[in-house]
N, C-alpha and C positions, 0 to 999 in steps of 0.2 A: 717923693712927695708925701707918701703915707707916713714915713718916719717923722717928717717935719710936723705934720698935723698931730700925731700922737704926742710928740714932745711939747708942742704948744698947749694942747689940752691938759697935759700933766704938769706943765710948768717946769720942765726939766731941760737939760742941755741936749744937743744933737751933735753927733760926729758923723759926717758923711763919708762913707767908704767909697772911694773912687775906683772905677775900673780903669786899667791902664794908666796909672798915675804918672805924672810928668814932674818928678821932684827936681829935675835940673833947671826948671824955669824959675824957681824961687830959691831963696837961701835957707828955708826952713828944713830941718831934719824930718825925714819921712820914715814911717814903718811900712814895709811892703812884704806881702806874702803872695805866693802863687797858689791858685786853686787846684784841687784835683780835677780830673776831667768833668766838664759840665754836660748838659744834655746834647750839646753839639760836639762833644768830645774835644773841647778846647780847654787849655790851661791858661787862665787869665791872671795877670798880676792885679792885686788889689792893694790899696793903701790909703793912709791918711797922714796929715801932718802930725808929728809926734807930740807937739805942744798941746794938742787938743784933748789928750787923754792922759790922766795921771795915775800913778799907783794909788790904790785905794778907791778909785772910781768904780761904780757898779754899772754894768752895761747889759742892755737887752737889745738884740737885733730885731728890727721891725721890717717886714717885707710883705709884698702882696702874695707871692707864690714861691713854693720851694719844690724842686723836682729831684735833683740829685743830692743836694746839700753841700755841693762843692764850695759855693760862695760863702755859705754860712760857716762851714768848717774853717775856711781861710780867715774869715772875720773873727772867729773865736781865737785863732792863732795870733792874730793882730792884737786883740784885747789882752791876751795872756802875755804877749811880748812887751806890752806897755806896763805890765804889773797890775792891771786892773782885774776886777772880778767879773766873770761871765755869769749872768743871771738867767740866760736862756734866750730862745728865739721865739718870736710871735709872728705868725703869718695868717693871711686870710685863707689861702688854700694850701693844704698839705698834699703834695703829690709824691712824697717819698715812698719807695717800696722797701727800703731797708730800715727795719725797726731799730737796729743798733745805732744808726745815725740819728734817728729821732730821739733816742734816749741820751746819746752823747751831747746833742745840742740842747736838751731839755726843751723840746719843741712843744709849743701850744698853737692850736689853729682854731679858726672858726668853723671850718668844714674840711672834709677830705675830698680829694678829686673824684672818688667814686660816687659821691653824692651829686655830682654835676652831670652824670651820665643818665 
């Protein structure tokens, strides 16, 4: 929901990345990548219909919280597989403990999880 509100406010498009996509239920081509382990130690398939993102598009991931960065890293791999440009990730709460992932994702946040304690 947050991504949709940001896209609406900025007047830009939105591509919803789906967890556990079911590409066999429609005839569209899908891009799918699997996440590294998340906070529950799960590897999740993520994807979107290929037609929604074109080479040359610029993409920013918008989410409420980031903890391990797994879903964001898989999303970045999807963006790059589509030939689009990754512009970074924007979250409300940054719970990452690995600064390398923060830099790799070009992450920006409103606050860090330690500020909530």
